[in-house]
N, C-alpha and C positions, 0 to 999 in steps of 0.2 A: 738134342741132348740137353738135359736140364742142368742148370747151375747148381752147385752144391750149397749155395747160400739160401736158396728158396726152399722153404718147408712146405709140405703138402697142407692143404686146408684142414684135413682131419688132424694133423699133428699140431697145427696152430690152435685148433679148438681144444685139443687135449691139454696143451700147455696152459691155455687160459683157464680151463676148468680146474686144473691142479692149482694154479695160482689163486683163483677165487676160493677154492676149498681151503687152502692154506690160510688165507686171510680170514675166512669165516671161523676156522678152528682157533686161530689166535684171538679173535674177538671173544669167542666163547670162553677160552681159558682166562683171558683178562677179566671178563665179567665175573667169573667164579672167584678169582683171586680178590677182586674188589668186594664182592659180596661177603667173603670170609673176613676181610679186613673190617668192613662196616659192622658185621655181626660181633666180632671180638671187641670192637670199640664200644658198642652198645652194652655188652656184658661188663666191660671195665667201668663204664660210667654208672651203671646200675649198682655195681659193688661199691663204688666210691660214694654214691648217694646213701647207701645203706650204712656205710661206715660213718658218714657225717651225722646221720640221724642218731646212731648209737653214741657218738662222741657228744652230741648235744645233750642227750639224756644223762650221760655220766656227769657232764659239767653241771647240769642243773641240780643233780643230787648233791653236789659239793657246796651249793649255796645254802646259807642258813635260812630256815623257814621264818624264824622270828628274830628280832634284834632286842637286845637288852635296852631298857630305857635309861638314859643318862640325864640327870637334872640339868636343864639349861641347853640341851642339844636336841635337835630333831634329826633322826637318822632315817635313811631310806635305802632301799636296795634296787638296783637296776641290773637286769641280766639281759644282755644282747650277745648271743654267740656269733662268732665269725661265720660267714657263709661258707668259706673254704679255707683250709689251712694246708699248705704244701710242705712236704718234707723232702729232704735230700738225704740219700743214703751214700755213705762212703764205703768204697770197696778197696 
């Protein structure tokens, strides 16, 4: 008579196969989630860079092209936009 604790070799194999398939499926799901996260981050950064370029162009148009000459003074213009500006939204 067999002990009830002993599983047959085919049942052990089936259990291992189910476990391996489950782990593999979890890996695939995790990979897809990570891919989606990375893709959305790339889109977000691309949009941010486009917004920064537009902001630089707008800021540059606000600068005077020429300065009035004042007797006894030497005037100059320096334009260096910030690389990034962060904003906080209040909800």
